[in-house]
N, C-alpha and C positions, 0 to 999 in steps of 0.2 A: 233320432235321438239328439238332444241338446244339450249341448257340452256349458258344463260351467265354466264359468268366467275363471276361477283359478286354472282350470285343464287346460283353456285355452291360451292363458300364459304361459302354462307352461311349456304347452307345445312352442308357443313361440321363442320362447328362449333356448327350448332344444334345436330349432330351427337356423339360429345364429350362430354358426360355426367359425368362420375366421374374422381376423383383428378388425379389416376393414369393414364388415360388418355391423360390427361392437360399436367402432368408432361412427361410421353413419349414420346408425339409429341414437348415437350419444348426440351426435351434433343437432339432430332433429329436435329431439327431445329438452337436453340442457343448454344449447348454446347460449341462449338469452339471460336467461335466468344465471350462469356461470360468470357472464362477463356483469350482471348488475351489481351481483356478489364481489367480484372483482372489482369493481369498480367504488364500493364503499370502503377499502381497504388500502388502496392507492391511488384513487379519487382523479384518477384522469382515463379517459373512456380508450386510446388506445395506448395506452399500456395494460389495461386490465382486457382488451381481445389480444394483444402478445401473450399474456398470461394463461387464457384460454387457450389458443392455438397450440401454445407446450405442452396444456392440458392433456389436450386429445395426440399428442404426438407420442406423453408416455403413454396414454391409454393404449394407443396402435401395438406400444412394443410389451404390453403386459403379456401373460396367459389369458385367455380370454374365458375357462374354465374359473379361474381366481377373482377376478374381478365382474365378470357376469350378475351374481344372482347380488351383489353390493355395490352395484354401479352407481348410483344415486350418490351415495354415501363418499366410496371412495373420489368420485371427479371433484365432488366439494371438498376435499381433505386435500389433496394435490393441489385444488386451484389455490387453496386459502394457504397452503405451504410454499406456493411460488410466489403466491404478492408478498406474502411478508420476507422470503428472500428477496426481493427484488427493493422493498423498501431497508433492508437491511443494506443491502450493495449502495445503494442508494446515499448511507447515511456513511457512506466507509468516503465519498465523495466530496469535497469540501467545496463550496461556493466560493470563488474568489471577485468582490466587488475590484471595480475599475480601479478605485482611489488605493485601495491594497495594491495595485499591482505598481501603481505609480509611488509608492511609496516605495516596494522594493527596488525600484529601475533606480529610484534616489538615494539608495543606500550601495549601488555600485560604483567604484572608484572611474572617477574622470582620468583621463591620459596625465592629462597634467598633474594629479595626486598621485597618478601610479607613476611617473616620472621623478616626483616632490620623494617619496619614499623611498623608493631604488636608490637617488642622492645619499637621502640616508643614512641608508646601510650601508651605502660605500663607504661613506665616511667613516663610522661605527667600524668597519672593518677595518680601516686605516690604524684604528685609536688600537684595536685588539691586537693588528701587526706592530706594537708598540711594547707588549705586554713578552714578559720572557717567553721561550720556545714553547715550555711543556703547556703553558696557563693557556696562551691563544691557543692552542689547539685542544687541549682540553675542552674550550668555552665552543671553540668554532664546534668539534665533536657532537658538544652536549645542545648546544641551540640552535645553529644550523643546519646541522643533520639528524638531529633531536634522540640520538644514540643514547641510552642508559649507562648508567655510571657501570655497571658490567659489561656493555659490548665497548665504554671505551677503555676500562682496563685489560680486555680483551685483545683491542687494537694497540693498546701502547705498550701491555707488560705493567705496567702500573698499578698496583693495588685498589680497590675500593676506596678506601682510607683517603688515599694519596691522592686520586682522582676528585673526590670532595674537597679534600682541601684546597688544590689547587683550582678548582673551579671558585669557589670561595674568597683565596686569597686572590686572584683573577678581577675576580667582579667588583673585589672592594679597591682595586687599585684603579680599574676604568671609572668607576664611579669619582674618584679625583681627578683622574684627568680627562675624561669627556667634558666637553662645556655646557652650560645648562639647558642650552636651545635641544640637546640629543638627552635629553637623560629623561 
């Protein structure tokens, strides 16, 4: 008795019982077409091979009974999704040109510039020290320590309104006494 082709395929499917055997069959039948398919998406043969390899690893992790009947569509769907994941990941990576790096390097202050800035800060602090103590304290807490009016109020015991007035009055006085090159 001669078995029909459908009966032979059904018998062959029933014989594949393990994940390893399913993956082996999938590799022999679909590896080349999957690489070509992935390459059309990512435009790189090496990345396409990596994607297909990952597809087969995922196949190995699946339940044979659930994947076996729709193997081809499952493989191509997973392969496409992995390829698109790779492209999305690459979009998040920003390529930096050498000119951009050079421009960023030139934005970094030199030791001389840092020293000059430190000297200016010391000089401004010396002028702040000439202010009445409560104004100097409020200005120092606000601009050097970065405190909010509430934090300054908590620190000094003054109201928020008093803190605002002290900072305003102190800054006005500083503008009057600071040399033009420090303003």
